[in-house]
N, C-alpha and C positions, 0 to 999 in steps of 0.2 A: 702523164693521169696524177691527181692527187686523191689519195686515200683519206676519207675523212673518219674511216669507221676501224682505225686499224689498234687500237684501246693502249697507245702509247702514253697515257698521262692527262692533265689538265686543259691541253691543247684542244683536244676533240671538242669538249664544250663550248669552245670559243669559235669555234668553228658552223656555218650557217648550214643546216641539216634539211631545210626544208627547200631549198635552191636545188631542180634537178636539173641536170647535165644536158647538153642540146642530144636531140634523138640524133642518134645513129643513122645516116642513110649510106655510106658506103664502107663498102666489105673491106676494105685496107684499112680504115679505122676503126671496125670492128678488131680485125686481128691486130692492131697495136694495142689497142686498150686490153683486149683479152689477155695479151701477151704480158703486158707492164702488171696484170693483174695476178695472173699466174706467178710470176718471179714474186710479188708480193706472199702469196701462198708457200709458195718454198720456204722462204725467209720465215715462214711462223705466222704470218697474219691469219685471222679466224676465218672460217667460213660463213657468208652470207646465206648459204642455201644449203638444205638439208642432204646427206648423203646417205641415199638409200642403199639396200642392200644389192639391188638390181641394176641400179644407176648408173651412170661414171664413174669411174675410181680415179680417173687421171686427174691431177691438179689442171691441166691445162683444158680439159673440157670442164670441169665445175669452175672455173672462171670464165669457161664462152657460155654458159648457163646464168653465172650472174650477170654479167653484160647484157646477155636477151632479156633479163626480168629487171634492168636498170637498178641495182642494185649496187654498182659501181659509180663514182662521181669522177668524173675527169675534167679538164682544160683542153683546150686546141690551142696552137699558137695565133697570134693576132694574124690574119689573110689566108689562113690554112683553108683550102677550097674541099679538099675529099678527093682532089686527084694526084696525077701526078704533074709535075714540073713543065710537060709537054715537049720535054727533049727527044 
């Protein structure tokens, strides 16, 4: 997963921001993207959703909400089908 909005300097301005990530149709991909985003949040990345007093407080839940709202840009490996490898 690539975070284009982590605020770590001038590299952010060089990355395309109007390009949307592929729509998540696999629950496994959703979990992978949200887990990586939660890891970024734990390391100090800024939230992209508002934290409400009555809403979720755990970073994992906030990461899932960001992914649901398509606020997280990510890339998938070439040949990724969104399913297990069939074994």
